Structure formats: structure tokens, C-alpha cells
C-alpha positions as CSV (number, residue, x, y, z in Angstrom):
1,M,-22.7,3.5,-20.3
2,N,-20.1,0.7,-20.6
3,D,-17.3,3.2,-20.8
4,V,-18.4,4.6,-17.4
5,V,-18.4,1.1,-15.9
6,N,-15.0,0.3,-17.4
7,E,-13.5,3.6,-16.1
8,L,-14.9,2.8,-12.7
9,R,-13.4,-0.7,-12.8
10,E,-10.0,0.9,-13.7
11,S,-10.3,3.3,-10.8
12,F,-11.2,0.5,-8.4
13,D,-8.2,-1.5,-9.6
14,K,-5.9,1.4,-8.9
15,T,-7.5,1.8,-5.4
16,I,-6.8,-1.9,-4.7
17,Q,-3.2,-1.6,-5.9
18,G,-2.8,1.5,-3.6
19,L,-4.1,-0.4,-0.6
20,R,-1.9,-3.4,-1.3
21,K,1.1,-1.0,-1.5
22,E,0.2,0.7,1.8
23,L,-0.4,-2.6,3.6
24,A,2.9,-4.0,2.4
25,K,4.7,-1.1,4.3
26,I,3.1,-2.1,7.6
27,R,5.6,-4.0,9.7
28,T,4.4,-7.5,10.8
29,G,7.4,-8.6,12.8
30,R,8.9,-10.4,9.9
31,A,11.6,-9.1,7.6
32,N,10.1,-7.7,4.4
33,I,12.1,-5.5,2.1
34,S,9.0,-3.6,1.0
35,M,9.1,-2.0,4.5
36,L,12.0,0.1,3.2
37,D,10.2,1.3,0.0
38,D,9.8,4.9,1.3
39,V,13.4,5.2,2.5
40,R,15.3,7.6,0.2
41,I,18.9,8.7,0.3
42,D,20.8,11.6,-1.4
43,Y,22.7,9.9,-4.2
44,Y,24.6,12.4,-6.3
45,G,22.2,15.2,-5.7
46,N,19.0,13.1,-6.3
47,M,16.8,11.6,-3.6
48,S,16.8,8.0,-4.7
49,P,14.8,5.0,-3.3
50,L,17.0,2.6,-1.4
51,S,16.3,-0.2,-3.9
52,Q,18.0,1.8,-6.6
53,V,21.3,2.2,-4.8
54,A,21.6,-1.1,-3.1
55,T,20.7,-4.8,-3.1
56,L,18.1,-5.6,-0.4
57,R,17.6,-9.1,0.9
58,A,15.7,-10.8,3.8
59,P,17.9,-13.8,4.5
60,D,15.8,-14.8,7.6
61,P,12.5,-13.7,9.2
62,R,14.2,-11.3,11.6
63,M,16.9,-9.6,9.4
64,I,17.2,-7.5,6.3
65,T,20.6,-7.0,4.7
66,I,21.5,-4.1,2.5
67,Q,24.5,-4.3,0.2
68,P,25.2,-0.8,-1.2
69,W,26.5,-0.6,-4.7
70,E,29.0,2.0,-3.6
71,S,30.6,1.8,-0.1
72,T,30.7,5.6,0.1
73,I,27.0,5.8,0.7
74,I,26.8,3.2,3.5
75,N,26.6,5.8,6.3
76,D,23.9,7.8,4.3
77,I,21.8,4.6,4.0
78,E,22.2,3.9,7.7
79,R,21.2,7.4,8.7
80,A,18.2,7.3,6.4
81,I,16.9,4.1,7.9
82,S,17.5,5.3,11.4
83,S,15.7,8.6,10.8
84,S,12.7,6.9,9.1
85,Q,9.6,6.3,11.3
86,L,10.1,2.6,11.1
87,G,11.7,2.1,14.5
88,L,14.6,0.1,13.0
89,N,18.3,0.3,14.2
90,P,20.7,-0.6,11.4
91,S,24.3,-1.6,11.9
92,N,27.1,-1.9,9.3
93,D,30.4,-3.7,9.1
94,G,31.8,-1.4,6.4
95,T,30.4,-3.3,3.4
96,L,27.0,-4.7,4.5
97,I,24.2,-3.1,6.5
98,R,22.2,-5.4,8.8
99,V,18.8,-4.3,9.9
100,P,17.4,-6.5,12.7
101,I,13.6,-6.6,12.8
102,P,12.5,-6.5,16.4
103,S,9.5,-8.6,17.4
104,L,6.3,-6.8,18.0
105,T,4.7,-6.3,21.4
106,G,1.0,-7.0,21.8
107,E,0.3,-3.3,22.1
108,R,2.2,-2.5,19.0
109,R,0.3,-5.3,17.1
110,I,-3.0,-3.8,18.1
111,E,-1.8,-0.4,17.0
112,L,-0.6,-1.7,13.6
113,G,-4.0,-3.5,13.1
114,K,-5.8,-0.2,13.7
115,Q,-3.4,1.5,11.2
116,A,-4.2,-1.2,8.6
117,R,-7.9,-0.8,9.2
118,R,-7.6,3.0,8.7
119,H,-5.9,2.5,5.4
120,G,-8.7,0.1,4.4
121,E,-11.3,2.6,5.4
122,D,-9.6,5.4,3.4
123,H,-9.5,3.2,0.3
124,K,-13.2,2.3,0.8
125,I,-14.0,6.0,0.9
126,S,-12.1,6.3,-2.4
127,L,-14.3,3.5,-3.8
128,R,-17.4,5.4,-2.7
129,N,-16.2,8.6,-4.2
130,S,-15.6,6.9,-7.5
131,R,-19.0,5.3,-7.4
132,R,-20.6,8.7,-6.8
133,D,-18.7,10.2,-9.8
134,A,-19.8,7.3,-12.0
135,N,-23.4,7.6,-10.8
136,D,-23.3,11.3,-11.7
137,M,-22.0,10.5,-15.2
138,I,-24.8,8.1,-15.7
139,K,-27.4,10.6,-14.5
140,E,-25.9,13.2,-16.9
141,L,-26.1,10.7,-19.8
142,Q,-29.8,10.0,-19.0
143,K,-30.6,13.8,-18.8
144,E,-29.0,14.3,-22.2
145,G,-31.1,11.5,-23.6
146,D,-28.1,9.2,-24.5
147,I,-29.5,6.4,-22.4
148,S,-33.0,5.3,-21.3
149,E,-34.2,5.2,-17.7
150,D,-34.0,1.4,-17.8
151,D,-30.4,1.6,-18.9
152,E,-29.8,4.1,-16.2
153,H,-31.1,1.7,-13.5
154,K,-29.1,-1.2,-15.0
155,A,-26.0,1.0,-14.9
156,Y,-26.7,1.9,-11.2
157,E,-27.0,-1.8,-10.4
158,K,-23.7,-2.6,-12.2
159,I,-22.0,0.2,-10.4
160,N,-23.3,-0.8,-7.0
161,G,-22.4,-4.5,-7.6
162,L,-18.9,-3.5,-8.7
163,T,-18.5,-1.4,-5.6
164,E,-19.6,-4.2,-3.3
165,E,-17.2,-6.6,-5.1
166,Y,-14.2,-4.3,-4.6
167,S,-15.3,-3.5,-1.0
168,K,-15.2,-7.2,-0.2
169,K,-11.7,-7.4,-1.8
170,I,-10.5,-4.6,0.5
171,D,-12.0,-6.5,3.5
172,A,-10.2,-9.7,2.4
173,Y,-6.9,-7.9,2.1
174,L,-7.4,-6.2,5.5
175,D,-8.4,-9.5,7.2
176,A,-5.3,-11.2,5.8
177,K,-3.0,-8.4,6.9
178,V,-4.5,-8.1,10.4
179,A,-4.1,-11.9,10.8
180,Q,-0.5,-11.6,9.7
181,I,0.1,-8.7,12.2
182,T,-1.5,-10.5,15.1
183,E,0.2,-13.8,14.4
184,I,2.9,-14.5,16.9
């Protein structure tokens, strides 16, 4: 029974990490190098993440600078950023790429808030699916006679409590991100 609860906790932790990663990619109007995590470039035949071929910095709230390790890939990096769905327009001076972060319009802020909420709901669905699987495992253990009915009910209570706890964590992350997005 404890193994099932521990597995569930690990699954929930992975779900929370996934949500944090997704929310970090959402643009807030401030420069954040994690916005470029999904940008990949062809580097000697391999599609490599930008962070593995260049140094990324956010020197001020409205600018990201990218210093490629090799000057030959500067145009590839610029093209990859331009073709990404981030709405960013990089420029380079031959050695350094500057990516200005445009300020968000009110309409875009609302849209990004909805996008963050969708990610949160998707991750809550993942929590509920994991809870259902754990409940099924507990039910199976009780059918096989490995645990008593009292233990089964205690396990259900633990599972539901854990689900509520992690659901509240998701809500807290979402509220913080939406506040960050809507902050002017």
C-alpha cells in the first residue's frame, strides 16, 4: 500500500516539474532565457538546443543576448529564433545576437493567461489519471487479500489527500504565473 502511495507521489512530482517547465516557456514581457529552451539548430548534423551551442544571457528585462561558440552558426541561430513561434526578431552584429523582448499588449496578456491555465488543467488531468491508476492498484490489492478493507479506505484517503495537495500546488503556480503575465 505504501509503495502505491510513494509511486503516486513520484508521479505527482514529475507532473509538477512538467508544469513548471511549461510555464517557464510562456513569455511574460520580461527577458528570460528559458523562453528559448525549445529552439534547436542544426549543429554538425545534430539538432542541438541553443543552450548547447551558445551562451545565453538576459542583461536587462527587455533583452536576451546570445553569444555563439562558433561564429559560423550565427545565421542559423538567428533563423531558428525567427522561425520559432515565439514572435521574436533577433538581430546580430557578426559576433553577438540581440533578441529584444517586445512588451505585451493587454490582449496578448489575456491570451497567455489562458494558455497558462490550459497547461495547468492538462496537468491536473494528469494528476487525476494517476490517482485513478493508484486507486485501481489499491482495489486490486484488496481483491487479492493483500490488504484489509480498512487499509483500502485509509489508502483511498491518503491518495485523495495527496491529490488535493498537488492540485493546490498547481493552482499556486498558475496564480503566480498569471500574476506575472498580467503585471505591467
